[in-house]
C-alpha positions as MATLAB code, in Angstrom:
seq = 'MSITVTAVDPDSERDLRDVARLWTAYWREVLDPDEPEVPAAEVRDAMHADRDDIDHRIFLARVDGEVVGHANIDIRTGAGNEHMAWVEDVFVLPSHRRRGIGRALFGEIVGVARAAGRTLVLSGYAEGHEGGAAFAAAMGCTTGQRERQNRCKTAELDRAMLEQWVADAAAGAPGYSLVTYDDVCPDDLADAVVAVKRAMNDAPRTEKLDDFLFTAGHLRANEAERTASKITYWFVGARHDATGEIAGYTQMFLRPDKPWMVEQGDTAVAPAHRGHGIGRWVKAVNALRVLDERPEARVIETWNDGANKWMLAINEAMGFRVAATWVETELELPS';
ca = [
      -0.068   -0.013   -0.225;
       1.491    3.364   -1.117;
      -0.282    6.641    1.254;
       0.795    9.669   -0.781;
       0.067   13.567    0.768;
      -0.264   16.057   -0.975;
      -1.519   19.894   -0.947;
      -4.493   20.996   -2.530;
      -4.199   23.626   -5.109;
      -7.227   26.223   -4.398;
      -7.198   26.675   -8.534;
      -7.546   23.069   -9.177;
     -11.363   22.057   -9.833;
     -10.447   18.319   -9.547;
      -8.788   18.851   -6.077;
     -11.570   21.419   -4.980;
     -13.995   18.839   -6.036;
     -12.214   15.789   -4.092;
     -12.239   17.773   -1.406;
     -15.762   18.202   -1.267;
     -16.718   14.750   -2.042;
     -14.991   13.896    1.588;
     -16.451   16.402    3.201;
     -19.965   15.395    1.804;
     -19.003   11.720    2.969;
     -17.864   13.051    6.624;
     -21.265   15.090    7.157;
     -23.242   12.511    6.023;
     -21.262   10.078    8.550;
     -21.520   12.342   11.508;
     -25.065   14.387   10.884;
     -27.340   12.363    8.676;
     -26.960   10.112    5.043;
     -29.266   12.206    3.505;
     -27.016   15.486    3.806;
     -27.028   17.442    0.686;
     -23.036   17.872   -1.433;
     -21.269   20.230   -0.243;
     -20.530   22.746   -3.524;
     -16.855   22.890   -4.586;
     -16.880   26.513   -4.575;
     -17.334   26.393   -0.770;
     -13.756   24.273   -0.547;
     -12.033   26.985   -2.056;
     -13.806   30.063   -0.162;
     -12.586   27.918    3.084;
      -8.870   28.107    1.688;
      -8.746   31.980    1.937;
      -6.819   31.745   -1.185;
      -6.420   35.718   -1.342;
      -5.878   36.449    1.979;
      -2.294   37.712    3.196;
      -3.685   37.059    6.918;
      -4.732   33.217    6.698;
      -2.974   30.133    5.933;
      -5.291   27.630    5.296;
      -4.362   24.492    3.715;
      -6.417   21.398    2.839;
      -4.444   17.811    2.234;
      -5.643   14.674    0.672;
      -4.374   11.282    1.432;
      -4.283    9.061   -1.748;
      -3.402    5.245   -1.413;
      -2.577    3.805   -4.494;
      -3.440    7.066   -6.188;
      -7.328    6.466   -4.827;
      -8.256    9.707   -2.911;
      -9.263    8.313    0.657;
      -8.677   11.051    3.090;
      -8.247   14.946    3.846;
      -7.038   17.116    6.717;
      -7.097   21.143    6.977;
      -5.475   23.211    9.385;
      -6.242   27.231    9.722;
      -3.271   29.262   10.942;
      -3.823   33.368   11.203;
      -1.753   36.377   11.751;
      -2.351   39.485   13.250;
      -5.616   38.408   14.829;
      -4.432   37.098   18.608;
      -3.561   34.049   19.735;
      -0.676   33.640   17.085;
       0.907   30.467   19.032;
      -2.465   28.327   18.125;
      -3.202   26.301   15.073;
      -6.881   25.225   14.102;
      -7.078   21.906   12.702;
     -10.543   21.686   11.405;
     -10.885   17.832   10.038;
      -8.863   14.819    9.699;
     -11.191   12.107    8.026;
     -10.687    9.019    6.015;
     -13.211    6.912    4.329;
     -14.535    3.994    6.670;
     -13.116    1.505    4.604;
      -9.094    2.674    4.775;
      -9.160    3.433    8.621;
      -6.952    1.340   10.352;
      -3.991    1.594    7.976;
      -2.118    4.638    8.850;
      -3.497    7.446    6.745;
      -5.129    9.633    9.337;
      -1.405    9.418   11.189;
      -0.137   10.160    7.694;
      -2.458   13.338    7.226;
      -1.896   14.665   11.091;
       1.765   14.402   10.743;
       1.580   16.767    7.646;
      -0.483   19.305    9.688;
       1.728   19.081   12.631;
       4.668   19.635   10.553;
       2.818   22.692    9.247;
       2.193   24.102   12.920;
       5.727   23.624   14.227;
       7.269   25.565   10.592;
       5.044   28.337   11.398;
       6.407   28.279   15.495;
       2.988   27.482   16.616;
       2.772   25.470   19.963;
      -0.979   24.441   20.757;
      -3.133   22.600   18.193;
      -7.034   22.545   18.498;
      -8.899   20.355   16.607;
     -12.350   18.377   17.628;
     -13.986   14.977   17.155;
     -17.543   14.084   17.182;
     -18.944   13.263   20.637;
     -19.737    9.262   20.727;
     -17.366    8.560   17.630;
     -15.270    5.641   19.078;
     -12.637    6.098   16.572;
     -12.668    9.779   16.326;
     -11.973    9.804   20.149;
      -9.088    6.736   19.941;
      -7.363    8.896   17.225;
      -7.230   11.902   19.035;
      -6.033   10.144   21.960;
      -3.186    7.881   19.737;
      -2.006   11.206   18.838;
      -1.336   12.494   22.332;
      -4.331   14.850   22.795;
      -6.289   15.514   25.607;
      -9.864   17.144   25.341;
     -11.225   20.533   26.114;
     -14.483   22.157   25.581;
     -17.828   20.726   24.105;
     -19.274   22.266   21.138;
     -22.854   22.404   19.951;
     -23.755   21.929   16.322;
     -27.487   23.365   16.340;
     -29.649   23.048   13.779;
     -33.474   24.868   13.432;
     -35.834   23.764   10.881;
     -37.393   26.915    9.439;
     -40.933   25.237    8.858;
     -40.555   25.061   12.726;
     -39.946   28.638   13.738;
     -42.746   30.241   15.839;
     -43.102   33.366   13.809;
     -46.082   34.592   16.351;
     -42.785   34.193   19.360;
     -40.483   35.899   17.052;
     -42.216   39.033   16.649;
     -43.508   39.062   19.743;
     -39.936   39.103   21.157;
     -39.156   42.104   18.680;
     -42.177   43.900   20.322;
     -41.349   43.264   23.935;
     -37.730   44.916   22.740;
     -39.605   48.078   23.031;
     -40.442   47.469   26.445;
     -37.536   45.491   27.657;
     -34.794   47.452   25.914;
     -36.025   51.349   25.672;
     -33.249   53.681   24.730;
     -32.201   51.510   22.121;
     -32.657   51.174   18.416;
     -31.967   48.906   15.311;
     -29.298   49.260   13.075;
     -29.140   46.941   10.081;
     -27.022   46.748    6.951;
     -26.506   44.042    4.451;
     -22.845   42.523    2.942;
     -20.716   46.095    3.269;
     -20.929   47.894    6.809;
     -21.306   51.952    6.182;
     -18.075   53.696    6.955;
     -20.136   55.767   10.189;
     -20.756   52.555   11.861;
     -17.249   50.917   11.113;
     -15.911   51.690   14.510;
     -19.186   50.846   16.622;
     -19.445   47.337   14.829;
     -15.879   46.365   15.275;
     -16.015   47.246   18.936;
     -19.230   44.871   19.912;
     -17.128   42.020   17.608;
     -14.926   42.105   20.629;
     -17.648   41.091   22.719;
     -17.247   37.626   21.404;
     -14.483   36.964   23.661;
     -16.606   36.861   26.835;
     -17.656   33.362   25.209;
     -16.286   30.532   27.184;
     -13.198   28.754   25.380;
      -9.937   26.997   26.257;
      -7.649   28.357   29.071;
      -4.783   27.875   26.506;
      -6.151   30.791   24.387;
      -5.983   34.635   24.950;
      -7.943   36.989   23.410;
      -8.742   37.140   19.725;
      -8.286   40.360   17.547;
     -10.599   41.715   15.430;
      -9.803   45.156   13.589;
     -11.280   47.277   10.482;
      -8.655   45.447    8.275;
     -10.144   41.967    9.679;
     -13.860   43.820    8.708;
     -13.024   44.939    5.456;
     -11.025   42.114    4.481;
     -14.128   39.606    5.426;
     -16.391   41.563    2.936;
     -14.231   41.700    0.341;
     -13.697   37.763    0.553;
     -17.908   37.378    0.609;
     -18.223   39.955   -2.258;
     -16.013   37.795   -4.324;
     -17.880   34.743   -3.697;
     -21.470   36.073   -3.941;
     -22.011   35.318   -0.366;
     -24.861   37.459    1.214;
     -24.317   38.732    4.401;
     -27.458   40.245    6.876;
     -25.771   42.215   10.305;
     -28.621   42.946   12.752;
     -27.198   45.283   15.792;
     -29.068   46.965   18.518;
     -27.696   50.570   19.123;
     -27.452   52.583   22.481;
     -28.753   55.668   21.940;
     -27.379   57.761   24.366;
     -24.019   56.707   23.254;
     -24.288   55.676   19.777;
     -22.848   52.145   21.071;
     -23.701   49.256   19.449;
     -24.678   47.182   22.206;
     -25.294   43.816   20.708;
     -25.329   41.948   17.590;
     -26.134   38.963   14.851;
     -25.329   38.007   12.131;
     -26.248   35.472    9.170;
     -24.474   34.371    5.973;
     -26.373   32.913    3.007;
     -24.296   30.796    0.221;
     -25.622   31.057   -3.338;
     -24.608   27.497   -4.015;
     -26.376   26.299   -0.622;
     -29.975   27.963   -0.639;
     -31.047   25.086    1.612;
     -28.813   26.310    4.491;
     -28.589   29.979    6.538;
     -25.557   29.942    8.635;
     -26.152   31.887   11.460;
     -22.980   33.245   12.681;
     -21.652   35.122   15.818;
     -24.314   36.481   18.610;
     -22.991   38.704   21.361;
     -23.878   41.222   23.916;
     -21.545   43.577   25.142;
     -21.499   43.411   29.260;
     -22.113   46.759   29.881;
     -25.558   46.009   27.945;
     -26.586   42.917   29.296;
     -30.466   42.385   30.631;
     -32.889   43.930   28.110;
     -33.571   40.829   25.814;
     -31.232   42.512   23.160;
     -30.341   38.649   21.992;
     -33.326   37.681   21.511;
     -34.171   40.973   20.009;
     -31.746   40.913   16.966;
     -32.036   36.844   16.573;
     -35.969   37.139   16.062;
     -35.426   40.089   13.267;
     -32.996   38.005   11.088;
     -35.284   34.664   11.683;
     -38.014   36.424   10.418;
     -36.344   37.860    7.507;
     -35.729   34.666    6.287;
     -38.923   33.514    6.569;
     -40.202   35.995    4.255;
     -37.468   36.563    1.878;
     -35.187   33.137    1.630;
     -38.408   30.533    1.445;
     -35.937   28.090   -0.317;
     -34.342   27.947    2.979;
     -34.907   24.390    5.006;
     -32.343   24.650    8.165;
     -30.673   27.245    9.957;
     -27.601   26.312   11.932;
     -25.347   27.632   14.552;
     -22.554   26.523   16.363;
     -22.706   27.805   20.683;
     -20.159   26.418   23.045;
     -21.986   23.788   25.706;
     -21.177   26.176   28.275;
     -22.758   29.117   27.036;
     -26.213   28.571   29.021;
     -27.697   32.273   28.105;
     -27.185   31.729   24.019;
     -28.324   28.181   24.422;
     -31.349   29.084   26.199;
     -32.281   31.536   23.144;
     -31.478   29.347   20.646;
     -33.716   26.348   21.972;
     -36.504   28.718   22.702;
     -36.393   29.370   18.817;
     -36.272   25.382   18.320;
     -32.705   24.790   17.479;
     -31.464   21.172   18.249;
     -28.643   19.664   18.654;
     -27.388   17.905   15.302;
     -23.829   16.569   16.938;
     -21.534   17.837   19.990;
     -18.095   18.283   19.126;
     -15.153   17.448   21.921;
     -12.351   19.980   21.316;
      -8.694   18.232   21.927;
      -5.776   20.127   22.793;
      -2.547   19.262   21.428;
       0.774   21.067   22.829;
       3.926   21.200   20.796;
       6.725   22.318   22.522;
       8.626   25.372   21.537;
];
């Protein structure tokens, strides 16, 4: 048996299709055998090929020329935590497991992290997946946080409840007003948007991580990426009228090649403005918009740390249910 591991070329349609097929197999194993196919364009977008501050590499494993597995690693500069690398996936087709392929892929990934001077590799596996747990242990990883991948069927959203949440905001959040934009943040809001996004640093995380940085440069780079990929972005914020601060926000991403799903991104409320129902308010506004403008969307997906009981309570009330729970793993590399 001959195992070869090669880096994916973001400009190779063949490589992107091979990865997309593996991603599809991966999600069908973890979530549902009927999970729709992953579009190849999503793979290229994930590689951030046009970003200087993100080094995202995907590797393919072949056995005697047949593509049987993949792994990807994400290394960022200028965003804080520059001791860390994130390994999103290590996946081998079931028929080729326990043959050293996963170990070969992981070795390639760790080599990239070492070369970048990273001393912490974070990854994860689906809770209850015995193979994933055994592989992580064999690689020397320890377990950390739990994260929930949650999904809500749009057909089960309670419109009356969401409308009531919006109405309640008038009583529960006096002195606040909605601020919304699509795709590109207006210049006069940019500083306030950057400031409130830092509230995500209050979300639970491993003690081995420091605060993440988010700047106006990141804001504009993210927008340029989405524009190039034709990804629609909806931002809803609550502005504190007396100070002009954006007190809380939520966001949604809509891919043109994945109309069946809406991705619910970050939702956060700044500490000084909590306790007014702002999280429910902004999430309800975006969810109602999905119902009104995206009838083809069947699912809204979001991710939450398992310890974030406040956001989980909002999501559960909306109808989000656990699709999978992920066990974060940590591997420390000697410096």
